[in-house]
VOGU-3710 file (C-alpha; in Angstrom, 3 decimals, decimal comma):
1> xxxxxxxxxx> 0,000/0,000/0,000  1,213/3,496/-0,849  1,667/6,413/1,558  -0,477/8,450/-0,799  -4,227/8,663/-0,263  -4,609/6,321/-3,246  -4,620/2,875/-1,610  -5,018/-0,026/-4,004  -7,635/-2,490/-2,871  -9,577/-5,312/-4,446
11> xxxxxxxxxx> -12,795/-5,620/-2,537  -16,542/-6,053/-2,607  -18,549/-3,711/-0,423  -22,196/-2,988/-0,152  -24,001/-0,332/1,839  -27,676/-0,405/2,681  -29,893/1,990/4,621  -33,402/2,052/6,052  -34,939/5,506/5,689  -38,044/7,066/7,202
21> xxxxxxxxxx> -39,431/10,555/7,493  -37,386/13,092/9,488  -39,160/15,564/11,781  -37,821/18,520/9,772  -36,365/18,734/6,260  -32,667/17,940/6,145  -30,285/20,231/4,309  -26,874/19,780/2,704  -23,804/21,189/4,413  -20,788/23,006/3,006
31> xxxxxxxxxx> -18,732/19,831/3,576  -21,156/17,891/1,398  -20,810/20,387/-1,423  -17,020/20,371/-1,220  -16,863/16,571/-1,079  -19,138/16,307/-4,125  -17,040/18,729/-6,192  -13,767/17,023/-5,207  -15,215/13,609/-6,033  -16,406/14,836/-9,436
41> xxxxxxxxxx> -12,919/15,968/-10,381  -11,323/12,721/-9,198  -13,817/10,491/-10,976  -13,552/12,377/-14,249  -9,755/12,082/-14,239  -8,959/8,713/-12,697  -11,955/6,397/-12,977  -11,590/3,365/-15,241  -14,510/4,550/-17,359  -13,565/8,256/-17,107
51> xxxxxxxxxx> -17,189/9,398/-16,941  -18,395/12,644/-18,434  -20,840/14,161/-15,980  -23,583/15,273/-18,341  -27,352/15,108/-18,778  -27,275/11,455/-19,836  -25,408/10,435/-16,689  -27,668/12,710/-14,650  -30,684/10,698/-15,821  -29,042/7,476/-14,639
61> xxxxxxxxxx> -28,207/9,024/-11,273  -31,810/10,195/-10,996  -33,184/6,679/-11,565  -30,773/5,108/-9,092  -31,467/7,728/-6,451  -35,207/7,126/-6,724  -34,582/3,388/-6,407  -32,356/3,934/-3,376  -34,986/6,094/-1,684  -37,933/3,801/-2,351
71> xxxxxxxxxx> -36,652/0,416/-3,567  -39,940/-1,435/-3,020  -42,019/1,457/-4,411  -44,097/1,687/-1,258  -44,149/5,457/-0,793  -43,811/7,515/-3,978  -46,726/7,885/-6,363  -46,347/8,114/-10,112  -47,325/11,784/-9,780  -44,329/12,340/-7,471
81> xxxxxxxxxx> -41,984/10,782/-10,001  -43,534/12,872/-12,775  -43,136/15,942/-10,604  -39,397/15,296/-10,384  -39,041/15,102/-14,167  -37,791/18,676/-14,472  -34,701/17,841/-12,353  -33,916/14,575/-14,126  -31,162/16,184/-16,195  -30,009/18,669/-13,569
91> xxxxxxxxxx> -28,210/16,426/-11,095  -24,936/16,771/-12,990  -25,059/20,528/-12,491  -25,955/20,053/-8,823  -22,809/17,972/-8,309  -20,412/20,136/-10,329  -21,626/23,327/-8,672  -21,950/21,852/-5,211  -25,617/22,840/-5,069  -27,288/19,797/-3,572
101> xxxxxxxxxx> -30,699/21,271/-2,828  -32,293/19,141/-5,589  -31,468/15,677/-4,161  -32,320/16,895/-0,666  -35,653/18,227/-1,945  -36,368/14,815/-3,473  -35,629/13,236/-0,128  -37,915/15,747/1,613  -40,755/14,701/-0,681  -40,046/11,083/0,121
111> xxxxxxxxxx> -40,128/11,948/3,827  -43,541/13,552/3,412  -44,861/10,404/1,733  -43,500/8,211/4,532  -45,167/10,428/7,115  -48,482/10,210/5,265  -48,326/6,414/5,134  -48,100/6,379/8,915  -51,799/7,211/9,183  -52,694/4,710/6,479
121> xxxxxxxxxx> -50,852/1,947/8,323  -52,622/2,763/11,578  -56,008/2,604/9,842  -55,217/-0,711/8,188  -54,052/-2,241/11,457  -57,358/-1,270/13,045  -59,256/-3,252/10,389  -59,783/-6,994/10,258  -58,721/-9,220/7,367  -60,529/-11,923/5,450
131> xxxxxxxxxx> -58,224/-14,862/4,720  -60,772/-16,973/2,824  -60,510/-15,255/-0,556  -58,149/-15,915/-3,445  -55,959/-12,835/-3,125  -52,228/-13,014/-3,668  -49,321/-10,763/-2,743  -46,116/-10,014/-4,652  -43,350/-9,468/-2,057  -40,779/-8,264/-4,596
141> xxxxxxxxxx> -41,838/-4,862/-5,937  -38,417/-3,815/-7,225  -39,607/-3,573/-10,829  -43,283/-2,934/-10,107  -44,889/0,237/-11,486  -45,358/3,201/-9,184  -48,827/3,411/-7,648  -51,014/5,726/-9,736  -53,145/6,921/-6,824  -53,244/7,012/-3,050
151> xxxxxxxxxx> -55,995/4,395/-3,176  -53,741/2,069/-5,180  -50,865/2,651/-2,760  -53,158/1,949/0,174  -54,111/-1,375/-1,391  -50,442/-2,314/-1,787  -49,953/-1,642/1,914  -53,128/-3,535/2,771  -51,766/-6,662/1,109  -48,350/-6,183/2,676
161> xxxxxxxxxx> -49,830/-5,931/6,174  -52,239/-8,787/5,453  -49,306/-11,018/4,529  -47,428/-10,049/7,717  -50,602/-10,710/9,700  -51,071/-14,128/8,098  -47,494/-15,173/8,875  -48,024/-14,369/12,555  -51,430/-16,073/12,502  -49,914/-19,258/11,077
171> xxxxxxxxxx> -47,340/-19,129/13,871  -50,148/-19,326/16,417  -50,519/-15,659/17,435  -53,990/-14,300/18,212  -55,339/-11,119/16,639  -54,616/-8,925/19,653  -50,982/-10,044/19,798  -50,623/-9,684/16,035  -52,032/-6,157/16,046  -49,689/-5,191/18,866
181> xxxxxxxxxx> -46,641/-6,718/17,164  -47,302/-5,084/13,798  -48,197/-1,714/15,316  -44,884/-1,712/17,151  -43,027/-2,939/14,065  -44,244/-0,191/11,757  -44,100/2,495/14,424  -40,504/1,594/15,159  -39,681/1,808/11,454  -41,174/5,304/11,339
191> xxxxxxxxxx> -39,447/6,378/14,551  -36,109/5,772/12,881  -36,802/8,998/10,999  -35,620/11,039/13,954  -32,267/9,276/13,798  -31,496/10,358/10,240  -29,120/13,175/9,483  -27,997/15,013/6,381  -24,869/12,833/6,114  -27,125/9,820/5,499
201> xxxxxxxxxx> -28,941/11,568/2,665  -25,690/12,797/1,146  -24,146/9,330/1,256  -27,249/7,836/-0,331  -27,150/10,356/-3,173  -23,402/10,020/-3,678  -23,725/6,258/-3,983  -26,537/6,643/-6,512  -24,085/8,737/-8,539  -21,114/6,412/-8,005
211> xxxxxxxxxx> -23,232/3,341/-8,773  -24,297/4,879/-12,078  -20,684/4,547/-13,274  -20,280/0,850/-12,437  -21,121/-1,343/-9,456  -17,978/-1,013/-7,334  -17,424/2,711/-7,144  -18,731/3,934/-3,786  -18,671/6,897/-1,450  -17,995/6,293/2,248
221> xxxxxxxxxx> -18,952/9,013/4,690  -16,616/9,699/7,639  -18,193/7,026/9,863  -18,373/4,430/7,104  -14,730/5,140/6,240  -13,692/4,553/9,851  -15,586/1,265/9,991  -13,940/0,141/6,755  -10,485/0,915/8,157  -11,285/-1,207/11,212
231> xxxxxxxxxx> -12,384/-4,100/8,998  -9,049/-4,002/7,189  -6,762/-3,915/10,240  -9,007/-6,093/12,450  -8,516/-3,906/15,495  -9,986/-0,877/17,203  -9,721/0,937/20,508  -12,834/0,515/22,604  -14,454/-1,593/25,338  -14,859/-4,899/23,493
241> xxxxxxxxxx> -18,630/-5,054/23,135  -20,645/-5,823/20,012  -23,688/-3,536/20,014  -26,996/-3,578/18,171  -30,227/-1,570/18,170  -33,193/-3,197/19,864  -36,292/-1,026/20,255  -35,069/2,348/21,596  -31,867/1,016/23,118  -28,344/0,251/21,950
251> xxxxxxxxxx> -27,900/-3,215/23,430  -24,858/-5,363/24,212  -25,062/-8,377/21,910  -21,643/-9,909/22,504  -18,625/-9,407/24,759  -15,282/-9,944/23,063  -12,657/-12,073/24,836  -10,041/-10,021/26,659  -11,911/-6,727/26,250  -12,405/-4,218/29,086
261> xxxxxxxxxx> -16,153/-4,860/29,243  -15,743/-8,609/29,802  -12,785/-8,169/32,164  -14,775/-5,791/34,341  -17,406/-8,413/35,130  -19,951/-5,566/35,264  -21,262/-5,667/31,692  -23,565/-8,459/30,540  -25,104/-9,561/27,268  -28,490/-7,885/26,910
271> xxxxxxxxxx> -27,533/-4,811/28,954  -28,792/-1,566/27,442  -26,571/1,503/27,226  -28,548/4,596/28,188  -25,706/7,069/28,692  -22,015/7,628/27,899  -19,509/9,986/29,554  -15,925/10,723/28,604  -14,506/10,185/32,089  -15,611/10,147/35,744
281> xxxxxxxxxx> -16,182/13,896/35,969  -17,510/14,443/32,447  -21,229/14,967/31,814  -23,282/11,891/30,956  -24,822/12,022/27,467  -28,285/10,434/27,262  -28,255/8,074/24,256  -31,708/6,489/24,527  -33,212/6,396/21,034  -29,861/6,979/19,333
291> xxxxxxxxxx> -28,616/4,932/16,401  -25,855/2,475/17,125  -23,481/4,294/14,763  -24,020/7,464/16,829  -23,292/5,749/20,145  -20,200/3,829/18,987  -18,026/6,961/18,397  -18,691/8,015/22,004  -17,489/4,654/23,288  -14,441/4,352/21,064
301> xxxxxxxxxx> -11,495/6,619/21,759  -7,792/6,766/22,486  -5,941/3,920/24,142  -5,866/3,988/27,966  -8,528/6,704/28,233  -11,605/6,341/30,423  -15,203/5,990/29,322  -18,185/5,695/31,662  -21,336/3,921/30,503  -24,712/4,112/32,188
311> xxxxxxxxxx> -26,411/0,718/31,900  -30,001/-0,426/32,194  -29,532/-4,099/33,153  -30,743/-6,780/30,757  -33,327/-8,071/33,192  -34,566/-4,610/34,192  -37,496/-2,483/33,055  -37,429/1,186/32,105  -37,839/2,122/35,787  -35,111/-0,200/37,075
321> xxxxxxxxxx> -32,001/1,121/38,774  -29,162/1,902/36,385  -25,601/0,685/36,767  -22,670/3,048/36,201  -19,587/1,269/34,840  -16,159/2,856/34,369  -13,914/1,243/31,758  -10,462/1,973/30,372  -10,367/1,717/26,590  -8,029/-0,879/25,154
331> xxxxxxxxxx> -7,040/-2,280/21,764  -9,582/-4,872/20,664  -8,577/-7,600/18,227  -11,402/-8,755/15,977  -10,352/-12,382/15,952  -13,692/-13,615/14,642  -12,890/-11,852/11,364  -9,369/-13,261/11,124  -8,049/-16,447/9,541  -8,669/-19,547/11,629
341> xxxxxxxxxx> -7,555/-23,149/11,350  -9,013/-26,543/12,175  -8,240/-30,156/11,316  -10,806/-32,591/9,933  -10,225/-36,301/9,606  -11,712/-38,145/6,633  -11,686/-41,871/5,992  -10,068/-42,756/2,698  -8,770/-45,965/1,158  -9,119/-47,871/4,408
351> xxxxxxxxxx> -7,188/-45,238/6,310  -7,638/-41,742/7,667  -6,514/-38,461/6,144  -5,902/-35,321/8,182  -7,185/-32,276/6,296  -6,100/-28,873/7,528  -8,840/-26,299/6,940  -8,127/-22,571/6,885  -11,214/-20,345/7,004  -10,361/-16,904/5,637
361> xxxxxxxxxx> -13,189/-14,318/5,966  -11,306/-11,497/4,213  -7,978/-10,314/2,797  -7,159/-7,893/5,603  -4,018/-5,901/6,271  -3,124/-3,312/8,909  -1,520/-0,833/6,515  -0,772/1,721/9,240  1,148/-0,833/11,291  2,917/-2,006/8,148
371> xxxxxxxxxx> 4,190/1,538/7,559  5,183/2,113/11,171  6,493/-1,317/12,183  7,514/-3,309/9,083  7,647/-7,015/9,810  5,219/-6,807/12,738  1,924/-5,877/11,116  -1,260/-7,978/11,074  -2,308/-9,436/7,733  -4,190/-12,346/6,224
381> xxxxxxxxxx> -1,036/-13,847/4,686  0,973/-13,674/7,898  -1,851/-15,272/9,879  -2,318/-18,043/7,307  1,435/-18,754/7,291  1,364/-19,259/11,076  -1,578/-21,634/10,793  0,227/-23,647/8,098  3,272/-23,979/10,383  1,002/-25,372/13,100
391> xxxxxxxxxx> -0,625/-27,746/10,616  2,719/-29,100/9,476  3,666/-29,849/13,073  0,356/-31,718/13,383  1,201/-33,784/10,298  -1,677/-32,908/7,967  -2,004/-34,741/4,647  -3,686/-31,959/2,658  -4,713/-28,317/3,014  -8,052/-26,658/2,238
401> xxxxxxxxxx> -8,477/-22,869/2,004  -12,138/-21,983/2,591  -12,987/-18,684/0,854  -16,765/-18,928/0,994  -18,369/-15,519/1,568  -14,952/-13,858/1,382  -15,697/-10,585/-0,418  -12,048/-9,651/-0,939  -9,840/-6,962/0,554  -6,276/-5,857/-0,094
411> xxxxxxxxxx> -4,946/-6,765/-3,523  -1,372/-7,287/-2,346  -2,664/-9,784/0,224  -4,095/-11,883/-2,600  -0,666/-11,814/-4,239  1,296/-12,653/-1,101  -1,159/-15,393/-0,083  -0,746/-17,009/-3,493  2,992/-16,839/-2,884  2,624/-19,259/0,028
421> xxxxxxxxxx> 1,689/-21,976/-2,485  3,914/-21,244/-5,494  7,647/-20,586/-5,674  7,827/-17,231/-7,448  6,030/-15,744/-10,414  3,225/-13,492/-11,658  -0,112/-13,711/-9,879  -2,382/-11,144/-11,518  -2,260/-8,543/-14,296  -3,696/-5,052/-13,846
431> xxxxxxxxxx> -4,918/-3,231/-16,944  -5,932/0,424/-16,664  -8,046/2,677/-18,872  -4,975/3,955/-20,734  -4,112/0,435/-21,855  -1,158/0,123/-19,492  -0,513/-3,197/-17,798  1,135/-3,925/-14,491  2,008/-7,434/-13,382  1,753/-8,172/-9,661
441> xxxxxxxxxx> 4,290/-10,854/-8,748  5,200/-13,080/-5,863  8,908/-12,444/-5,325  9,447/-14,580/-2,215  11,080/-17,942/-3,062  9,727/-21,162/-1,632  6,345/-22,511/-0,579  4,821/-22,564/2,877  2,836/-25,633/1,751  3,740/-27,814/-1,225
451> xxxxxxxxxx> 1,344/-30,711/-0,597  -2,188/-31,390/-1,902  -4,271/-28,210/-1,936  -7,889/-27,244/-2,553  -9,727/-23,920/-2,570  -13,423/-23,795/-1,663  -15,428/-20,929/-3,161  -19,064/-19,917/-3,483  -20,998/-17,198/-5,286  -20,079/-14,713/-2,546
461> xxxxxxxxxx> -16,323/-15,260/-3,037  -15,223/-12,096/-4,805  -12,355/-9,891/-5,900  -9,168/-10,862/-4,023  -10,689/-14,309/-3,411  -11,056/-14,716/-7,165  -7,484/-13,574/-7,803  -6,193/-16,220/-5,413  -8,454/-19,028/-6,648  -7,704/-18,214/-10,300
471> xxxxxxxxxx> -3,948/-18,219/-9,722  -4,078/-21,570/-7,911  -6,104/-22,941/-10,824  -3,910/-21,472/-13,581  -0,694/-22,693/-11,959  -2,189/-26,170/-11,605  -1,297/-25,859/-7,954  -4,544/-27,189/-6,532  -8,183/-27,986/-7,163  -10,963/-25,379/-6,957
481> xxxxxxxxxx> -14,257/-26,700/-5,577  -17,695/-25,131/-5,080  -19,680/-22,665/-7,199  -18,937/-20,061/-9,840  -17,550/-17,094/-7,909  -18,965/-13,559/-7,839  -17,310/-12,230/-10,995  -15,746/-9,008/-9,729  -12,675/-8,466/-11,877  -12,045/-4,798/-11,163
491> xxxxxxxxxx> -9,521/-2,983/-8,985  -10,432/-0,093/-6,709  -8,358/2,583/-5,044  -9,525/4,145/-1,814  -8,997/7,904/-1,756  -9,085/9,697/1,575  -10,701/12,995/0,577  -9,755/14,645/3,864  -6,115/13,637/3,491  -6,176/14,884/-0,089
501> xxxxxxxxxx> -7,521/18,277/1,020  -5,279/18,397/4,119  -8,230/18,458/6,518  -7,203/17,927/10,136  -10,585/16,373/10,981  -12,794/13,929/9,103  -15,287/15,973/7,083  -15,400/14,603/3,550  -15,033/10,835/3,894  -13,488/8,543/1,287
511> xxxxxxxxxx> -14,079/7,623/-2,331  -13,652/4,045/-3,506  -13,050/4,277/-7,220  -12,524/1,651/-9,922  -9,237/2,370/-11,687  -8,331/-0,886/-13,421  -9,409/-4,375/-14,390  -7,465/-7,432/-13,351  -6,689/-10,468/-15,488  -5,518/-13,961/-14,740
521> xxxxxxxxxx> -1,996/-14,919/-15,726  -3,630/-16,976/-18,477  -5,036/-13,756/-19,982  -8,769/-13,987/-19,253  -10,571/-11,877/-16,705  -12,745/-13,099/-13,866  -15,026/-10,122/-14,555  -18,675/-11,125/-15,002  -17,998/-14,869/-15,353  -16,036/-15,404/-12,149
531> xxxxxxxxxx> -13,841/-18,423/-11,416  -15,397/-21,701/-12,542  -14,678/-24,553/-10,119  -13,062/-27,802/-11,187  -15,746/-29,707/-9,268  -19,133/-28,060/-8,783  -21,215/-28,375/-5,600  -24,827/-27,251/-5,000  -25,456/-23,557/-4,386  -27,930/-21,807/-2,102
541> xxxxxxxxxx> -27,328/-18,471/-3,801  -29,236/-17,446/-6,914  -26,707/-16,492/-9,592  -29,390/-14,560/-11,496  -29,830/-12,102/-8,649  -26,480/-12,236/-6,865  -23,085/-11,631/-8,376  -21,578/-9,335/-10,977  -23,904/-10,582/-13,715  -26,881/-9,307/-11,689
551> xxxxxxxxxx> -25,739/-5,688/-12,177  -27,148/-3,803/-15,136  -23,957/-1,808/-15,749  -21,162/-4,278/-15,026  -18,048/-4,182/-17,182  -17,997/-6,917/-19,866  -15,895/-10,059/-19,854  -12,776/-9,806/-21,983  -9,267/-11,150/-22,265  -5,741/-9,990/-23,039
561> xxxxxxxxxx> -2,581/-11,864/-23,912  -1,269/-14,201/-21,199  1,867/-13,388/-19,274  4,796/-15,778/-19,061  4,608/-18,027/-16,011  5,831/-21,469/-15,014  3,034/-23,748/-13,860  3,456/-25,920/-10,784  1,382/-28,881/-11,895  -1,665/-30,128/-13,771
571> xxxxxxxxxx> -4,647/-31,381/-11,805  -6,705/-32,163/-14,936  -5,764/-35,892/-14,922  -7,257/-36,157/-11,419  -10,623/-34,609/-12,191  -12,514/-37,564/-13,759  -11,675/-39,873/-10,867  -12,392/-37,214/-8,231  -15,730/-36,351/-9,846  -16,740/-40,010/-10,069
581> xxxxxxxxxx> -15,861/-40,700/-6,437  -17,733/-37,555/-5,392  -20,901/-38,636/-7,210  -20,721/-42,169/-5,821  -20,205/-40,894/-2,284  -22,960/-38,277/-2,081  -25,565/-40,801/-3,273  -25,139/-42,486/0,138  -24,774/-39,269/2,169  -28,229/-38,518/3,586
591> xxxxxxxxxx> -27,207/-35,079/4,777  -25,863/-34,105/1,370  -28,984/-35,436/-0,370  -31,143/-33,423/2,014  -29,108/-30,341/1,203  -29,599/-30,940/-2,525  -33,348/-31,246/-1,988  -33,440/-28,033/0,032  -31,550/-26,239/-2,735  -34,147/-27,484/-5,208
601> xxxxxxxxxx> -37,016/-26,413/-2,935  -35,460/-22,997/-2,455  -35,162/-22,571/-6,213  -38,852/-23,372/-6,577  -39,768/-20,819/-3,916  -37,658/-18,155/-5,621  -39,420/-18,695/-8,908  -42,775/-17,940/-7,323  -43,616/-14,303/-7,942  -46,579/-14,208/-5,557
611> xxxxxxxxxx> -47,767/-15,835/-2,343  -51,340/-16,712/-1,509  -53,191/-14,691/1,125  -55,626/-17,545/1,672  -55,097/-19,081/5,114  -56,184/-22,572/4,072  -53,744/-22,623/1,154  -50,843/-21,243/3,195  -51,508/-23,592/6,116  -51,546/-26,592/3,756
621> xxxxxxxxxx> -48,213/-25,486/2,284  -46,767/-25,110/5,758  -48,014/-28,517/6,910  -46,618/-30,176/3,791  -43,179/-28,652/4,256  -43,168/-29,432/7,963  -44,079/-33,066/7,374  -41,352/-33,434/4,748  -38,778/-31,802/7,012  -39,671/-34,113/9,896
631> xxxxxxxxxx> -39,383/-37,121/7,591  -35,953/-35,966/6,474  -34,855/-35,417/10,042  -36,029/-38,895/10,984  -34,336/-40,612/8,063  -31,276/-38,514/7,589  -28,821/-36,082/9,093  -30,335/-32,588/9,414  -27,895/-29,998/8,169  -29,609/-26,880/9,464
641> xxxxxxxxxx> -28,857/-24,856/6,349  -30,927/-22,043/4,869  -33,961/-23,428/3,136  -36,919/-25,524/4,074  -36,186/-25,547/7,817  -36,517/-21,760/7,966  -39,749/-21,851/5,952  -41,251/-24,373/8,383  -40,167/-22,610/11,567  -41,256/-19,148/10,391
651> xxxxxxxxxx> -42,602/-17,336/13,436  -43,557/-14,234/11,470  -41,195/-12,050/13,493  -38,314/-9,832/12,472  -34,979/-10,605/14,088  -35,238/-7,504/16,302  -38,655/-8,655/17,558  -37,322/-11,877/19,010  -35,648/-11,960/22,400  -31,888/-11,570/22,310
661> xxxxxxxxxx> -31,484/-14,887/24,124  -33,504/-16,764/21,492  -31,619/-15,027/18,684  -28,258/-16,017/20,189  -29,480/-19,567/20,820  -30,574/-19,917/17,177  -27,204/-18,571/16,040  -25,452/-21,141/18,210  -27,509/-23,930/16,633  -26,635/-22,693/13,137
671> xxxxxxxxxx> -22,941/-22,633/13,965  -23,088/-26,153/15,365  -25,007/-27,571/12,404  -23,248/-29,879/10,031  -21,566/-28,163/7,092  -22,149/-30,710/4,326  -20,335/-28,631/1,710  -17,188/-28,455/3,826  -17,466/-32,158/4,656  -17,685/-33,187/1,028
681> xxxxxxxxxx> -14,906/-30,806/-0,021  -12,655/-32,391/2,611  -13,580/-35,814/1,230  -12,697/-34,744/-2,321  -9,367/-33,375/-1,121  -8,772/-36,611/0,790  -9,341/-38,524/-2,460  -6,848/-36,249/-4,179  -4,193/-36,827/-1,522  -4,788/-40,598/-1,609
691> xxxxxxxxxx> -4,499/-40,771/-5,414  -1,278/-38,791/-5,410  0,148/-41,027/-2,709  -0,856/-44,407/-4,146  -0,839/-43,911/-7,927  2,644/-43,040/-9,244  1,428/-42,517/-12,830  -1,227/-39,977/-11,812  1,252/-38,319/-9,454  3,756/-37,994/-12,296
701> xxxxxxx> 1,191/-36,470/-14,671  -0,094/-34,058/-12,014  3,417/-32,861/-11,211  4,053/-32,036/-14,893  2,685/-28,534/-15,628  0,678/-27,905/-18,771  2,476/-24,713/-19,839
//
């Protein structure tokens, strides 16, 4: 990483917001205007597509901003959209001139519509519903037309509430309890309006603009930028508590090992933070009703400084005595987001194979520590290397790198991680808009692991994950197993706008901008098509709606000339035998067969555009699924994956409406459930290790590279 504000990263990030009506119209600040103008100049000069901010681009920004404000089309009327038509081609001027009144005025209109729906919702909840008719409801309104009248919009809400009511009714709730639950649910959604600020609106608009260029250019406000930095270095200074919003309180969801909160013995899971003070003698700030991202900055701070939190105990009511806890901030290591290792034993050829499994959630790197203390910084590669050393002492037979749901991270981490498994050589080619190429190479001789290797990917494996998996595949170094990966073949740089403008405090935030496309050493890009596994396993994710190909403005797939590299091996001779053994094995694996059936059921559910609002029909569907799930559980090995089990156990509640204890208990069950994909991948890798050990001819062919 460079010392300049341009920091090269390969990553996948997504930001989402829930917006409701603010008490008073929000207005743009001078910082917003300056950040918009600075971003416009940077994007026009350095972005991979070098956009020209004109009326045509303004129209795209307009459409994306409307979609961001009201994605399910539950608030705006067609007349509102028509009323905005005169500003459709003016957003480019608003950005270039720093006059952001237009997008804020659009948001104000949205806020008015949200406020008006509040009364409609209350009226609908006071009514009763008839569940004997043949009505249906379409949950996905992303591409639905805007309602043409308030009556039409009311009917959309009527069906939405009726569906929520029916879900709770099927779960055994009576009408009084249902009415109370839904009234609280929608009221809480509307109360979030008071928690919005102008930074939220600005970030939403900026990302509508950035997203109009291509999917991976984003704007991060000051708070979002800080959170991203934490995710990359896996550390922060705080009290070691994971917080979440529950009703009007910021609640302790988890206590991190070794953190001040856990060490104190005075903070418990479920405790609610009602006040924060910056020391024993400092005034206590009442934070009831605040957003979690507003409370967190008060709790974080400098190392060895004092913070005092006022706690409403988990078991207490609003009138219960509070508990005042003084804590000294400390450095918190986010170990749950770091690489971790485990050993699985698989039976193979009459014996047992020890498979070392490395789970890597992201390609992280503490760039600040790397600059200040070279050789002592935290990074994905360094952590993986330590795990491999431990594995070798334990005498593993093969190594599996699990990159499922790994959205990427630092590009140079993908290069250095690849270097643990090849001697030296090129790993990835960068190609910028000017046609210039730059080859990223592993320059460190030797391999940390030279034995049998597999990489497990899924549709959510993106960016740096794809660079690594592609390099392992191209070098013939190992076998790639799983699903087609995400398909993000672009490189972003993260520009600190405050550093660029020499601001002493965070005011502008950061701009993540696409500046290049990356290519495999073989010359093709992973863009759009992703990395195709050597052996394919079932997928829970819908490739039509998730991944690069789901974006309407993704860069196309292409290829350039390959670079010169020396392959390590050739796993192609192994594939027919591995595939055959895999197919023969899963036929007798009840858990795997159940997983395949659940994938099929989930696909069927996704293809349904509507759900019935007839209680008899819905109850019959529920009973059928429940009976089938019980039969599977009786005859097989329940895997507890997403799918039919969740459909059967639907209690009609949102996660925030369940008790924290039940939510944590369910999470514990999910973590303990059998991972059939990982099990079968370990079996495939065990087959690979056994074939290489017992079949000299196959071993010879595999060790002879194709290129």
